[in-house]
N, C-alpha and C positions, 0 to 999 in steps of 0.2 A: 504494500500500500504506500502511496506517495506521502512524503513528509510535508508537502505543500498543500495547504487547505485549498479546496476548489474555488473559494471566493477571493483568494489572494491574487494580486496582479504582479507579475514578474517581468521586467523589461528584458527584451531579447539579448541585450548586451551583458546582462548580469552573469557572473560566474559564482554559482552556488554549489558548495560541496554537497554530495548526495545525502550526507548525514544531517544536514541543517533542517530544522523544523520551523515552518512558517505558518503562523496562525491565521484565523479568519480575517478577511478584509485588510490584511497587511499589504503595503505597496513597496515593492523593491524596484527602484528606479534605475536610471542610467548610470553606467560606470560603477557598478557595485561588485565587490568580491567579498564573500563570506566564507570563513574557514570552517573546518570540521567541528562537529559537536556544538555549534552555535544554535541559538533559538531566537526567533523574531516573533513577538507576541501579537495578539489581535490589534488591528488598527494602527500598528506601528508603521512608520515611513522611513525608508533608508534610500539615500541617493548619493552619488559621487563619493563613495566610501569604500575603503579597503580595510578589512578587519581580519584578524587572525582567528585562532581556534577558541572554542568554548566561551564565546561571548553570549551574554544573556540579555536580550533587549525585551523589556516588558511592555505590556499593552499601552498604546497611545504615545510612545516616545517618538521623537523626530531626530534622526541622525543624518548628518551631512546636508542639512537644509541650507538655503542661501543665506549669506551673512546679512545682518542688520546694519549695513554700511551704505550710506548714501553714495559713496564713490564706486560701489560695485556695479559693474556693467555687464554682468553675465559671463565674465571671463572664466576659462577653465580653471578649476581649483578643486581640491580634494580634502577629505577628512581621513586621516590614517589612524588606525586603532590596533593595539596589540592583542594580547590573549587574555581570556578569563576576566573580562570587565563585566560589571553589572550596571545596566542602565534602567532605572526605575521609571514608573509611570510619569508621562508628561514632561520628561526631560528633553531639552533641546540642545543639541551639539551641532554647531554651525561649521560649515567648511570654510576654507581660507579665502583670501582675495589675491589679487595680483601682487600685493605687497610681499607675500612669502610663498603663496601658492598652496599652502596646506595649514590645516589645524592638526596637531599631532597629539595623540593620547597614548600613554604607555600601556602596561599590563597590570591586571589585578586591582583596578580602580573600582570604586563604588560611587555612582552618581544617584543620589536619592531624589525622590519625587520633586518635580518642578525646578530642579537646578538647571542652570544655563551656562554653557561654555561658548563664548563668542568666537568670531573669526580670528585665525592666525595665532591662537593660543598654543602653548606648549605645556602639556600636563604630564608629569612623570609617572613612575610606577607606584602602585599602592596608595594612591591619593584617594581621600574620601571627601566628597562634597555632600554636606547634610542638606536637608530640605530647603528649597527656595534660595539657595546661594546664587548670586548673579555675578558672573565674571565677564568683564568687558574685553574688548579686542586686544590682542598682542600680550596678554598676561602670561607669565611663566610661573609654574608651580613645581617645586622639586619633589623628589620621591618621598613617600610616606608622610606627607603633610595632611592634616585633618582641618577642614574648613567648616566651622560651625554653622548652624542654621541661620538664614536671613542675612548672611554676610554679603556686602557689596564691595567689589574690588575694581578700582579705577584702571583704565586702559594703561598698558605698558608697565604696570607694577610687576615686580618679580618677588617671588617667595621661595626661600631656600628649602633644603631638605629637613625632614623631621620637625616641622613647625606645627604649632597649634594656634588656630585662629578662633577666638572666642565668639560665640553666637551673637548676632546682631551688630557685629563690628563693621566699620567703614574704613577701608584701606586706601590711602592715597600715596603711600611710600613703600619702598622695598623692605622686606622682612628677612634678616639674615637667618641662615640655617640654625636649627636647634632652638629657636626662640619661640616664646609664647606672647601673643598680643591680644588686646581686647579694647573695645571702646569706640566711641564716635567723637572725633576721629581717633583711630586705634593708636595705642601707645604700647611700648614694651612692658610686659608684666613678669619678666623672668625667663627662665629656660624651661623647655618642654622635657623635664626630667623623666616623667612617666613614659613618654614616647621613646626616649633614649634607652631606658631600661628594657622596655618591650623589644627594642631592636637588638638588644644584647651588646650594647657598647660597653667596653671594659671600664672598670672603675677609674683607672688612671686617665682614660680618654675623657670621661665625664668631668673629672677634676680639672683637666686642662681646659676644657670648654668653660667651666665655671670661672676659673681664674681669668680667662680671656674676657668673658662677659663683664666681670668686675672692672677690669682695666679699661674696657671700651666705654662702658656706660655708667659706672658707679664711682668715678673719680671726678675731680674738678678740672682735669686737663681737657684740652680740646680733643675732638675725635682724631684729628690729624696727628697730634702728639701721641695719643694712645696707640694708633696704628703703627707709628714709628717704633714705639717701645716694644710692641709685640713682635714686629719684624726682627728686632735685634735680639730676641730671646730664644732663638732656635725653636720655634713653635712646632707642635705636632701637626699632622696632615689636616685634621679637622679645623684647627685654628687657622692654618693657612687658607683653608676654604672660606672661613668667615672673613678673613682679611681681604681676599680677592673679591669676594662678593660686595663688601662694603665699599671698596675703592671704585668698583664699577658703578655702584648705586650713586656715588657722589656725582657721577657724570650723567646720571639718568634722572630719576625722580627724587633722589635722596633716600636716606635710610630712616626708618622709624626709630624713635628714641623713647626713653622712659618719660612719663608724665612730668612736665615742668622742665625738661632738659633740652627741648628743641629751641635753637635760636629763632627769634621772631622772623628773620629774613628767610628761614628755611620752610616756614609753614606753607602748606599747599591747600588751596581752596578747591573743593571738588564740586 
């Protein structure tokens, strides 16, 4: 018996592994590739998407739809997705634009109901977006970051690995790896110690990250002086990662700081 429901519509250009199950009234559009063991639920729509194996798309989600970008002129662009992602009901994952050509999603991610990933975003592995998260275009989110419910993220913001974004937050600046932020507008609230423990980071690595965080954000020196101090201390790889991220952020949107620590000229209005 076919795994494709008779009411589903599948474009002639689609490449569907025989093991894929497609539910009632689902629409598989142009330029779609779906890997083995994947499931597309009832009334889901997939177009201009290439995905790997064992992805689970639940009813009513829209994957690879056109970007919500006034500059989009129908140019060829794609959404690329890895393996074992779960896309819940009414999630929207938009494809890219001519700016980059793709929206890219890793493997093992969970997109809860009504979350939205806009055009040209880069989402890592193991990322969780809780219900009603809204991510604007060109946002980057590192591996194993959790974004709480009702969070809004400004375009071009970058979030590092193993971060925790508190529910209801509004982000207008970059978040370094291993950090926890919350608030409107979000500020640093410490390190994501629980996330690091769950990831199995060694005690000495966590200690090194803690010491670096104190140097960067909990002293009276400027961020530039703190970065210089860390660079001269033969830091571990994870601290080097934080340093590189922050230096890049300084040339982009700037980096989120603890409450009361941001210079007035660095504040961003969203």
